[in-house]
C-alpha positions, 0 to 999 in steps of 0.5 A: 630231432624226433622226426629225424630218427622216425619215418612218420608216414611208414612207422619206426625208422627200421635202422633206429629199431635194429640199432636199439634192439642190438644195444639192448640185447648187448646190455648196452643201456647207454646206447639204447638211451642215446638212440631213444631219447630223441624219439616221441614217447608214443613212438617208444611205446609203438617200438615196445608194442611191435617187437617180440616178447624176447626183444621187449624184455631186453629193452625193458631190461634197460629201464629208465633208458627206455621207460619214462611216465610218458611212454608208460601212459602211451603203452597199449592195454594189451601189453601194459601189465606185462610191461609193469611186471618186467620192470623194477619198482624203482623205475616204475616209481619214477615214471609214476612221478611224471604223470598227472592224476588222470593218466595215473588213473588210466594206468592203474584202473584195469590192473589186477588187484596185486598189480594195483597195490604194487603201483599205488605203493610206489606213488607219492602220498598225494598222488596215491591219495588222488588215485584212490579217490578217482577209483571210487567213482563208477567205472568209465565215469567223468570221475575216472577221467578227470585229473585233479591238477587245475587252476582255480581263482576266486570269482572276484579276482582281477587279471592281474590277481591272477597273473600274480597268482600264476607266476608265484605258484610252486606247482601248476599243471604241465598243460592247462587251458583255463582258469576256473572261477569259483564261488566261496563254496568252491563251486565253479561259476565260469572260466577264463582262457589263458589268451583273454588273461594275457591280453587283458588289463590288469584291473580287469575282472575275470568275470568280465571276460569269462567264456560263453562255452562254459559248462560242467559235468558230474562226476558221475556222468559216463565218459562217453557222454562227456566226450560227446559234449566236447566234440558237440560244443567244441570244448577244450576243458571242462570242470568236473562237480561232485554231487553238491556241485563242488569243483573236484577236477577238470577234464581236457580235451585230449582225454575226451578225444582218446574216449572218442577214439576208443569208441570208435575203435571199439565199434569197429572191432565189434562189427568185425566180430573180433572183441572190443580189445583185440590188439596185434599184439595178442597171442594166438590163443587170446586171438582165438578166444575173441574171434571164436565165439563169433564164428560158432554164432555165424556158423549156426546163423549160416545153417539158416541159409542152408536150410532155406536152400534145401527147401528148393532142391527140386527147383535147382535140379531142373535148373543147375545154373541157379546154384552158380547165380544164387551167391551173387544175389546173396553177397550183393545184398550182404555189402548193401547191408554192411554199408547201411549198418556201418552208417547207422551205427556210427550215426547212433554212436554220434547221436546223429540217429535219434528217435526224432530223425529215425523214420526219415533215415529208415525212408532214405535207406529204403529208397537208396536200397530201391534205387540200388536194386534198380541199377543192379537188377538192370545189369543182372537182368541183361547179363542173364538174358545175354549169357543164358539166352532166357529172359525168364531167368533174367527177370528172376535175377533182376527181381531178386536183386531188388527184393534183396537190396531193399531188405539189406538197406532196411536191415542195416538201419533197422536192426542196430536201431532195434537193439538199441531200443532194447539196451544193447549194443548195436555194434556188438551183434548187428553185423551177424544179424544183417548177414544172416538176413540178407543171405536168408532173404537173398536165397529165399527171393531168388529161388522163391522167385525161380520156382514160380517163374521158371518151373 
């Protein structure tokens, strides 16, 4: 039914959106609920993120007709606090009751202390204790990411005993993939997939059908490291243990993939210099706060290029064509540097670029830069000769292009590697350094060679 009211390729159905907004403005909660009930919670969250603040307030005034637990968990962090502030306590409490502990922690952990207290007060006692215990773990750790709802069986059980337990249990997680086997000290020793449980005979020991992929993570491990383990070893879920090795929770693949998505998004935004929390729902002032600092930094780094150019005023005065041609060398180098940088930053994030293979990657970028430079040099050099009728100028263009392509390729990989070795985020400042490097070296190589060969 959800597909009937949404254009998955183009976003939310415009007619549905307009109808829901008209009903919300008219205060018709029944109509809003009838329109949005078939829509997937993620799409309802998109609707709240994409409309104006006034229309969002009108929708939220409909309370539970719009918001439930799944919608609340899908809403962007950029507007989640505003959404919670606009909802009555009883609506928030009802929505929170539907969520697993990991989703509750995800909602609560980034809120201000006052809002955290309000949400904790709206939770059931068991949920509140679970969230408070999770918040005691370090930020961005596996302890914050895990859920406490899991399925555990003693290691000596048979398949039949496990099936009987699952059928008779009053409370099971909404979604789970493994039955985790534990020893008498509550330490995980393996896990069994539900598929193996259902396809095995009742008298088969659970220990006989455990998965080879079993591994555990510590609650203090960084969530980025956990996400890497899931991606690297194709895990579906992973038990979490405390400092004593006892089972305290489980992380499932959806949460691990969310972390990977967030890491990718942060890298992309940081490379663009817009801050890792930028969102289309941000207001103009918030957008300026995120972007202006890096624009100011770029302003100062760009002045280095201007300083280089001023050193060759006499050369430019003798041949005005140089002023028109030198941006070609610098801008092409900037693009090449960005290409190399994007690959390097991504490889560092996925741990495909390490100290063990850094030398090989640098050599590859050097050779690629040389070959790209040679190809562009032939094109630009020939153009310089044909257009200006001066083979000396063509040679200057060709040589400067080769130099800057090599600099760009090496800078794109060496700058993030250096920042990573210094313990800094390679995505945060690499773009500014690489752009400055290619601009400065592009102008210096072109104007320096022109000074030697044309004057």
